[in-house]
C-alpha positions as CSV (number, residue, x, y, z in Angstrom):
1,M,6.1,-40.9,-21.9
2,R,4.3,-37.8,-22.6
3,G,5.1,-34.2,-22.8
4,I,8.8,-32.6,-23.0
5,L,9.9,-34.1,-19.6
6,G,9.3,-37.4,-21.1
7,R,12.0,-37.0,-23.9
8,W,14.8,-36.3,-21.6
9,M,14.0,-37.5,-18.1
10,P,13.9,-40.7,-16.6
11,E,10.7,-41.9,-15.2
12,R,11.8,-41.7,-11.6
13,C,13.1,-38.3,-12.1
14,R,9.8,-37.2,-13.5
15,K,7.8,-38.6,-10.4
16,S,10.2,-36.3,-8.0
17,W,10.0,-33.4,-10.6
18,R,6.5,-33.2,-10.6
19,K,6.2,-33.9,-6.6
20,H,8.7,-30.8,-6.2
21,W,6.8,-28.4,-8.4
22,K,3.1,-29.7,-7.1
23,G,4.4,-28.6,-3.5
24,I,5.7,-25.2,-4.6
25,L,2.4,-24.4,-6.6
26,E,0.2,-25.4,-3.4
27,R,2.2,-23.3,-1.1
28,R,2.4,-20.3,-3.7
29,H,-1.3,-19.1,-2.5
30,Q,-0.6,-19.0,1.3
31,V,-0.5,-15.6,2.5
32,F,0.4,-14.1,5.8
33,S,-1.4,-15.4,8.5
34,R,-2.7,-14.0,11.8
35,E,0.0,-15.0,14.0
36,D,2.5,-13.3,11.3
37,L,0.6,-10.4,11.7
38,E,0.2,-10.3,15.5
39,C,4.3,-9.4,15.7
40,L,3.5,-6.0,14.4
41,D,3.3,-4.1,17.9
42,P,1.0,-1.0,17.6
43,G,3.0,0.4,20.4
44,Y,6.2,0.3,17.8
45,F,4.8,0.8,14.6
46,E,1.9,2.7,13.4
47,I,0.0,0.4,11.1
48,I,-0.7,2.5,7.6
49,Y,-2.2,-0.6,5.7
50,M,-2.3,-4.4,6.1
51,D,-3.6,-7.2,4.0
52,D,-2.6,-11.0,3.3
53,R,0.4,-10.2,1.2
54,D,1.5,-6.6,1.7
55,V,2.2,-4.7,5.3
56,T,2.8,-0.8,5.1
57,I,4.2,0.5,8.5
58,M,5.8,3.5,10.2
59,S,8.4,3.2,12.9
60,R,7.3,5.3,15.7
61,N,10.7,5.6,16.9
62,T,12.5,6.8,13.5
63,R,9.3,7.8,11.6
64,H,10.9,5.9,8.7
65,M,8.1,4.0,6.3
66,W,8.3,0.5,5.5
67,Y,6.5,-1.7,3.2
68,I,6.8,-5.4,3.2
69,H,5.6,-7.5,0.4
70,N,5.2,-11.1,0.3
71,P,5.0,-12.5,-3.3
72,E,5.7,-16.0,-2.8
73,Y,5.1,-16.5,0.9
74,P,6.2,-18.9,2.8
75,L,9.0,-19.7,0.4
76,M,12.7,-18.9,1.6
77,G,13.3,-15.1,1.1
78,S,10.0,-14.8,-0.2
79,C,9.6,-11.1,2.2
80,I,10.8,-8.2,0.2
81,I,11.6,-5.2,2.6
82,F,11.1,-1.7,1.1
83,H,11.9,1.6,3.4
84,K,11.9,5.2,2.7
85,H,13.2,8.0,5.5
86,K,10.3,10.4,4.6
87,V,6.8,10.0,3.3
88,S,7.7,12.2,0.3
89,H,10.7,10.1,-0.7
90,P,10.4,7.1,-2.9
91,Y,10.9,3.6,-1.6
92,H,14.2,1.7,-2.1
93,Q,14.7,-2.0,-1.4
94,H,16.4,-2.7,2.4
95,G,16.5,-6.2,2.0
96,R,14.9,-9.8,2.3
97,S,13.7,-12.0,5.1
98,N,12.3,-15.6,5.5
99,T,9.2,-14.5,7.7
100,L,7.4,-11.3,8.6
101,R,8.8,-11.6,12.2
102,Q,12.4,-11.7,10.5
103,A,11.4,-8.7,8.6
104,V,10.2,-6.7,11.9
105,R,13.6,-7.9,13.8
106,S,15.5,-6.2,10.9
107,I,13.3,-3.1,11.0
108,K,14.0,-2.9,14.6
109,S,17.7,-3.3,14.2
110,H,17.6,-0.7,11.7
111,D,15.9,1.7,14.1
112,K,18.4,0.9,16.9
113,W,21.2,1.7,14.3
114,Q,19.8,5.1,13.3
115,L,18.8,6.1,16.8
116,G,22.6,5.2,18.0
117,G,23.8,8.0,15.7
118,R,24.9,5.7,13.0
119,K,28.2,4.7,14.7
């Protein structure tokens, strides 16, 4: 029984705990895959910047800017969606999504709402 876990946690719990954290740390370094990035339709979005952790796009319909950041991809709720109405405005947080594909659906839904006159 070494370390802090050995003082207060039974052996079977320690094994489960280590397995849990090992899985999280192994997934931590994964990033947007090529398949994830393919959901960014260049006909719908103007792609400003794209790498394996961040995507900056502009909707061709509303001209709104979107920044999608994935600090802990692919963990649940890991994509943070930022939004601004004009290039000169600061970003504000629009929401979160589990995947890049889900973030794109949220952006398209926002565009539809925006173009519909905000009813």
